[in-house]
N, C-alpha and C positions, 0 to 999 in steps of 0.2 A: 243667312246670307244666300242671295240667289247667285249662282255661278253664271258665267258668260256663256249661255246657251251651249253650243257644241265645243267650246273651247276649254272645258275643264275635263280632266282625265276621268273623273268619276262620272260625269255626265255622258261622256262618250260611252262608257260602259252601260249606264242606265238606258241610254239611247231613247230618252223620253220626249225629244222634240217632235211636234207634230203628231203626237199620239192620237189626237182627235181625228186625224185624217185616215185612221186605220179601221175603224169599226164597220158594221154593216147595218145601217138604219133600215127599217122595214120599207119606207117609201122609196124604192129602187128607181121609180120613174123620175123623182125629183133629184136624184143623186148624181154625183160626179160619175161619168161612165168609166168602165173598166176597158181598157184597150189591149186585147190580145186575140189573136186568131185561133188560139188553142184552147179547146174546152177543158183539157187537163190542167193547163196552166191557170185557167180562170178559176176552176173549183179549188185548186190547191191555194191560190192567192186569197180566195174568200175565206177558206178555212183557217188560214194563217193569220189574217188580220183580225178574225174573230178570237182567235187564241191570244193574240198579241194584246188586244184591248182588255183582256181579263187577267193579264199578268202571266200568262203561260209562254214566256218568251222562248224557252228551248223548243217547245212544240212548234212555235210560230217560225223559227229559224229553219227547221227542217222542212216545213211546208213551203216557205219562200224559195228554199233551194230547189224543191221539187218543181215549183212554178218556173223558175229560171231554166231548169234542165228542159222543160217542155217547151219554153219559148225564150230564146236567148236575146231576143229584142224587147223584152217586157220591162219597160222603164219603172212601172210602179213596183214590180216584185224586187227590182234592185234597190229602190228606195226604201222599201220596207225591210229588205234584208240589212241595209245599213243600220236601221233602227235596232236591229237585233245583234249588232256587232259585238264581238267579245273582246275587242281591243280598239285602240284608236286607229291603227293601220287597217284593221278588218273593217271598220266603219268607213274610212275614207275610200277603200277599194270599191266598195259597193256604191257608195255616194258618187264616186266618179263614173261608175257604170250607168247609174241612173241618169246623170247629166249627158253622157255619151249617147244614150238612146232616147233622149227627149223628143226627137222629131218623130219617134213611132207612137207617141202618146196623143191623146185627145187634147184639145185647148185647155180644158180644165185640169187635166193632169199635168200639163206643161206649166201651169201656174204653180202647182205643188212642187215640181222639179225646180222651177225658178225660185220658189221660196227656199229650197234647200240650198241653192246657190247663194242666196242672200244671207243665210245663216252661216255658211262657210266664209263669206266675206265680212260677217258681223255687221251687216247693213240692216238695221231694224226698220228704217223708214221704207226701204224697198220691200221688205218682208211684209210689213203692214199694208202697203198699197196693194200688193198682190193678193193678200187675204181679203181685203175689201173688194177687189175686183171679183174674186171667186164668189162671195156672197151676192154681188150684183148679178153675176151669171147664173147662180143657182140659189135663188132667194128662198126656196122652200126646202133646201137641203140641210138637214141637221148637221151633217158632216162639215158642210162649208162654214156654218155658223160656229160650230165647236172649234174649227181650225182658227177662225178669227179670234175666238176666245183665247185660245192657247198663245196667239201672237200678242194680244193685249197684256196677257199674263207676263210673258217675257219682257214686256216694256214696263212692267210693275204698275200697269193700270188695272187694279183690281176691280174696280166698280164696273168698267166696260167689259172685262173678262166675264164676270158673274152674269152681266146682262146677256151677253152672247150665249153663255151655257144655258141660261133660263130659256132663250128662245130656241136653242137646239132641243131642249127637253120638251118644249111645247110642241115643237114640229114633229117629234117622234118620242112619246112617252115611253115606248117599249125599248128604246136603245139605252143601255146601261151607262155609256161613256159620259153623258152630261151629269148624270146623278153622281157618279164616282168623282167627277171633277169638282162639282159643287161641294160635295162632303169634305174632300181634301182641301179646297180653298177656305172654307169656313173654319177648318181646324188649324191650318198652317199660316194663313195670311191675315193680316190685320185689315179692317176690323174683324175679329173672330166673333162667331155666333155658333156656340156648340149645340144649341137646340136645333138649329137649321141643319148642321152637319149631321146630327143624329137622324133627322128625318130623311135626308137624301141617302145616307149610308144604309139606313133600314130598307129603303126603296130598292137600292141596289141589291141588298140581300134577297128582297122579294122577287126581283127580276132574275137573278142568278144564284139561287140558294145552293146549287151544285158546285159553285166555283169558290175556290180557296180565297181568291182575291177579294170577293164580296165581304166575307167574314173578317178578313184582315182589316178591311177599311172600316168596318163597324168597330173592330177591336181598337183601332187607332182613335176613333172617336171616344170610346170609353177611357182610353189613356189620357186623352186630353181632358176629360172630366175628372181625372185622378180617381177613376174606378178601376184600379188595377186588377182586382179579382175578376170583374166581369170582362175585362179585357182578355184576361187569360182564357176565360171560357170560350170566347170568339176565336182566338188563336188556336185552341185546341180543336174547335169545329173545323177550322181551315185546314188543319193537319189531317183530320179524318176525311175531309172532302177530297183532299189530294195529298196522299202520303209522300209524294215525291217533291212536295213544295218545301224548298229549303228556306223560303221567306217565312212561311208559317212558324217553323221551328225557331228562326232567328228573332221573330216577334215575341214569341213566348220567352225567349231568353232575355229580351229587353225587360219584360214584366218581372221576371225573377230577379233580374239585376236591381230594379228600383224598389223591389220589396226586400232587398237585402239578402236574397237567397243566392248568394254568389256561387256556391258549388253547383246548384241546379241550373244556374244561368251558363256556367261554363260547359256543362254537359249538354245543354241545348245548343250551344254554339258549335261545339265539336260535332254533334250529330248534323247540324245544318251544314257544316262544311263537307261532311261525308256524303250528304244527300245532293248537294249542288253539282250540277254537271259542268259548269264553267267557272264562275267567279267564287272559288272556295275561300280565297283569302279574306273576303269581307267578313264572314262569320268568325273567322280566326281573330281578326282585329277586334271585334267586339268582345271576345274573350279577354283580350289584353286590357280593354278599358275597365273590365270588372275590378281589376286591381286598383285603378284610380278611384273608383267609387268607394272601394274599401280603405282608401287612404294610404296606399302603399305604392308610390310611384317607382321605387327600386324594384318591386316585384313586377310592375308593368314593363319596365325595361327588360327584365329577364324574359318575360313572356313574349315580348316584342321580338327579341333576338331569336327565340325559338321559332317564330313564324317565319322570319327571314331565312333561317337555317333550313326550313322544310318547304320553301317555295317550289323548288324543283320537283318535289313529290306531290304538291298540290296542283300543279299544272305543268304539262309538257309543252305547252304552246309558248314559244319564246317571247312573243309580243305581250302575252298576259304576264309572263315572268317580269318583264321590264316594268309593266304598269304596277305589278304587285309590290316590286321592290321600291318603286317610286313612292307608293302609298305608305309603305311600312317605314322607309327612312324619313318621310315627312313627320309621321307619328313620333318616330324616335327622337327627331329633333325637338318637337314640342314637349315631349315627356321629360327629355333630359333637361330642358330649360326649367321645367317645374320642379325637377329634382335639384337643380343648381349645379348640374354637371355640364359646364359650357363647353368644355373640350370635346365631350362626347356629342353635344349638340351640334358643334361646328363640323365634326367629322360626318355626322349623319346628313346635314345640310349639303355638304360638298358631294356626297353619294347621290342624294336626291336630285340636286341641280343637275348633275351630269347626265343622269338618266332622263330627266324631263327634257333637257335640251336635246339629247339624242332622239327622242321620240318626236320632238318639235321639228327637227331637221328632216326626218322622214316624212312627216306630214306635208312638208313643203307648202305651207299656208302662211301667208304674212300675218293675218289676223290671229291665227293660232299662236304664232311665234311671239307677236307682241303681248297677248294675253299671258302666255307662259312666262315671259320676262317680267311682266307686272306682278304676277303671283309670287315668283321667286324673290323679287325685291321685297314684297310685303312680308314674306316669311322671314327673310333676313332682318328686316326692320323690327319684327316682333322678337326675334332672338336677341337683337341689340337692346330692346327695352328691357328684356329679362335680366340682362347683365348691368343695366343702369347706364348704358352708354347712349344717352338721348341724342347726342350729336350725330353718331352713326345712324341711329334710327330715323332722324330727319333726313339725312342723306338718302337712305333707302326709300323713304316716303316720296321724295323728290323724284328719285329714279323710277319708281313705280307709276307716279303720275305722268312722267315723260313717256313711259312705255304705253301708257293708256291712250295717248293722243292718236286720233284717227279711229278708235274703236266706237262705232255709232251705236252705243248701248247706254241707256239711262243708269244702269247699275255699274258701269265700268269703274267708277271711282269709289265704290262702296268700301272696298278694302283699304283704299288710301285714307279715306275719312276715318275709318275705324282705327288705323294705325296712328294717325295724327291725334285722334281723340285720346288714346291711351298715353301717347307721349305728353300731351298737355296735362292730363290727369296726374301722371307721375311727377311732372314738374310743378305741381301745385296750382294749376290753373283750371279748375273745374268748369268754369263758365265757357272758356274756349273749348274744353273737351266736349261740353253738351252741344255746341254748335256743330262740331264734327259728327257726333253720334247722330244728331237729328238729320244730317245730310247723308248718312249712311242708310243702310236697309233697315226699315222700321220693324220687320218681322224677323230679324236675325237675333236669336236669343241671347248670343253673347253681347251684342250691342245693348241689349236691355240690361244685362248684368252690370256692365260698365256705366250705363246711364245711371242706374241706381247708385253706384259708388260716387259718381259726380253729384247726384242730388244730395246724397249723405254728406259729402264735403261741403255743400252749400247750406246745410242745415234744414233741408226739406225732408224730414224723416218720414212723413206721411207717404210722399210719392216714392221715396227710396224703398220703404218697406213693402209697398204694394208691388213694386218691380221685383224685389228680392223674392217675394211670395210667387210671383208669376214664374221666375226662374226655377224656384225650388220645386214647383208643380209641373214643370214643362214635360219631364219624363219621355222625351224623345232622344234616342241614344246618338252619339257621335263623340269624337275625340274632344272638340271644343266644349261640349257640355259636360263631358267627363272631368274637365279641368276646372269647371266653375261650380257645379251643382252643390258640392259639399260646402263650398265657401258662402253661397247664398243661404243655405240652411243655417250656417254658423251665424250669419248676420241676423237672421230672424230670431235665433235663439238668444243673442246678446241684447 
């Protein structure tokens, strides 16, 4: 499922929007100019965006801070510092400063700031128009075309996104961002093409062999090919290239998880949490999921509670603590539903919702608040489905759809269709369920699993088994996948 750009807590942490605008293509004369009177600020900014584009976010954050210290009016430095935000309020603080310093930027940079504003307003039409204007102004800029590609991708226009990525790569073959983006697109978005993904990932490694992220991307391709042993080799190379990379250790933990080496996976996740400078909770939560893959939701709940109890030790930042608790309580709600403990699920949901609403109030952004309420209604609806209370689930689906009104995003109703599809399936109407699943995100692995169940109910076992096989072989970690992988494997075995 594709989250609503900057309106998902997880996405705020990843800060991945407009990543393409952050690199340093070789053809500087064709590129969007950098506006600062400070040589020190310019140098730190260029180093920071180079670090950011290869996944060294902590290094990038420090360099953007240095750029801002040297030039307090540097709009692009604020914008990029927002991309490195460690929490939703941290992201908003620097995004607001980027907007406040917009007039100090060049016309091209102003378009990037205006795109940031459009993202904050969840206005994808405006964002697309600005990205297209940027390409018209800088037709030979690889960065401009890659920025347009990312905008198309956010609109779920995969074909146009890939076309712009190819154009960016053609304009500057030495710039690794398009190579990485294409590899990722062909792995994670339909229609998938793993041969192309491997070609682009290998080129990324060729361009940046010293960077952990390049080996991580190639490892991801191998995982998609269900070549877990080779993926583990690449993740080990990533850890050797950058011993401080918690991502490399986390990725290796994923491989160990899917190989069934749960103790080794937990050790990797614990080490990744120790290594991480900011978001330590993510690795800890992956350790929780190993118990679900092992078929023990009760143990997963115990492990989840241990993470909740340790959050104050994992981060001293109060905003990160709130986001970590929100994440953990959402997991607790979903896992408790899986375990059939609906009182525990309800308690976790109440705590999760209170924190999410507190964060949304502090963000003071109408689109963020609407998206937040939509997602909470969807989660409450899924909880009702688990209990068999389909009337309550329909009420929550209606509430989520109402909250989504005014969100100018083609994926805004993905979660609503997903929820309605599951309700229809549980009520014995697989044909109606299929219609909802088809209207939801076609590259969301959970939708594929429930689509398979609907096809099975309709007697189309060939389609159902092909989808169950795709789910069983997905091998990319997350709570939703942890809740369905074993079920898909069991369907194939039966």
